[in-house]
C-alpha positions as CSV (number, residue, x, y, z in Angstrom):
1,X,130.3,14.5,221.0
2,X,133.7,15.2,219.5
3,X,132.9,12.9,216.7
4,X,129.6,14.7,215.9
5,X,131.5,18.1,215.8
6,X,134.2,16.7,213.6
7,X,131.7,15.1,211.2
8,X,129.8,18.4,211.2
9,X,132.9,20.4,210.4
10,X,133.9,17.9,207.7
11,X,130.5,18.1,206.0
12,X,130.5,21.9,206.3
13,X,133.9,22.1,204.7
14,X,132.9,19.7,201.9
15,X,129.8,21.8,201.2
16,X,132.0,25.0,201.0
17,X,134.5,23.4,198.6
18,X,131.7,22.1,196.3
19,X,130.0,25.5,196.3
20,X,133.3,27.3,195.4
21,X,133.6,25.0,192.3
22,X,130.2,25.9,191.1
23,X,131.1,29.6,191.1
24,X,134.1,28.9,188.9
25,X,131.8,27.2,186.4
26,X,129.8,30.4,186.1
27,X,132.8,32.3,184.7
28,X,134.3,29.5,182.6
29,X,133.1,30.8,179.3
30,X,133.8,34.5,180.0
31,X,137.0,34.7,178.1
32,X,135.4,33.3,175.0
33,X,132.5,35.8,175.3
34,X,134.9,38.7,175.7
35,X,136.9,37.6,172.6
36,X,133.6,37.4,170.6
37,X,132.6,40.8,171.7
38,X,135.9,42.3,170.7
39,X,135.6,40.7,167.3
40,X,132.2,42.2,166.8
41,X,133.4,45.6,167.9
42,X,136.2,45.4,165.3
43,X,133.8,44.5,162.6
44,X,131.5,47.3,163.5
45,X,134.4,49.8,163.5
46,X,135.4,48.6,160.0
47,X,131.9,49.0,158.8
48,X,131.8,52.5,160.2
49,X,135.1,53.4,158.5
50,X,133.8,52.1,155.2
51,X,130.5,54.2,155.6
52,X,132.5,57.3,156.5
53,X,134.8,56.9,153.4
54,X,131.8,56.5,151.2
55,X,130.1,59.5,152.7
56,X,133.3,61.5,152.0
57,X,133.2,60.4,148.4
58,X,129.5,61.3,148.0
59,X,130.0,64.8,149.6
60,X,132.3,66.0,146.8
61,X,130.8,68.3,144.2
62,X,127.0,68.1,144.5
63,X,126.4,71.1,142.2
64,X,126.2,68.8,139.2
65,X,123.3,66.9,140.7
66,X,121.3,70.1,141.2
67,X,118.5,70.4,138.6
68,X,118.7,74.2,138.7
69,X,122.3,74.1,137.5
70,X,121.4,71.8,134.6
71,X,121.5,73.9,131.4
72,X,118.5,72.2,129.9
73,X,116.5,72.6,133.1
74,X,115.2,69.1,133.1
75,X,114.7,67.1,136.2
76,X,117.0,64.0,136.6
77,X,116.1,60.7,138.2
78,X,117.9,60.3,141.5
79,X,120.7,57.9,141.5
80,X,121.0,55.3,144.2
81,X,124.0,56.1,146.4
82,X,124.8,52.5,147.2
83,X,128.2,51.8,145.7
84,X,128.7,48.2,144.6
85,X,131.4,48.3,141.9
86,X,134.6,50.3,141.5
87,X,136.1,50.5,138.0
88,X,139.4,52.1,136.8
89,X,138.8,54.7,134.1
90,X,140.8,56.8,131.7
91,X,139.7,60.2,130.4
92,X,140.6,61.1,126.8
93,X,140.3,64.2,124.8
94,X,138.1,63.5,121.8
95,X,139.8,66.0,119.5
96,X,143.5,65.4,120.2
97,X,143.0,61.7,121.2
98,X,145.3,62.4,124.1
99,X,144.8,61.0,127.6
100,X,143.9,63.7,130.1
101,X,143.6,61.8,133.4
102,X,142.9,58.5,135.2
103,X,140.4,57.8,137.9
104,X,138.0,55.5,139.6
105,X,134.2,55.3,138.8
106,X,131.9,54.1,141.6
107,X,128.8,52.4,140.2
108,X,125.6,50.9,141.7
109,X,124.0,47.6,140.9
110,X,122.2,48.9,137.8
111,X,125.4,50.2,136.3
112,X,124.8,53.9,136.9
113,X,127.9,55.9,137.9
114,X,127.4,57.3,141.4
115,X,130.7,59.2,141.7
116,X,133.9,59.7,139.7
117,X,137.2,60.3,141.5
118,X,139.8,61.7,139.1
119,X,143.6,61.3,139.7
120,X,146.3,63.2,137.9
121,X,148.7,61.4,135.7
């Protein structure tokens, strides 16, 4: 009788030990998943910052794009707001041939200027 109880306790203990090991396996890849999630969060935050900065650039002076303010009164074709290229520019006075300012032109894929940001000398 004592042998049966000892064998039963041994088998029960062995089952408990094996079941504890399987629970550890369920969480073995958790740290890798958390690291991947954090990396995706950082990428999304960078994308959001880039979109916000582009929106700030586009929200500048919109009065020039209004067809009513156009002296000729003609309607203009809308320019795609997707900025693909940035190009350094210089603004020169045509009469005196003197440099007035420097800036950055933001252009889309078709080469249209979407926005110009002017910097002082």
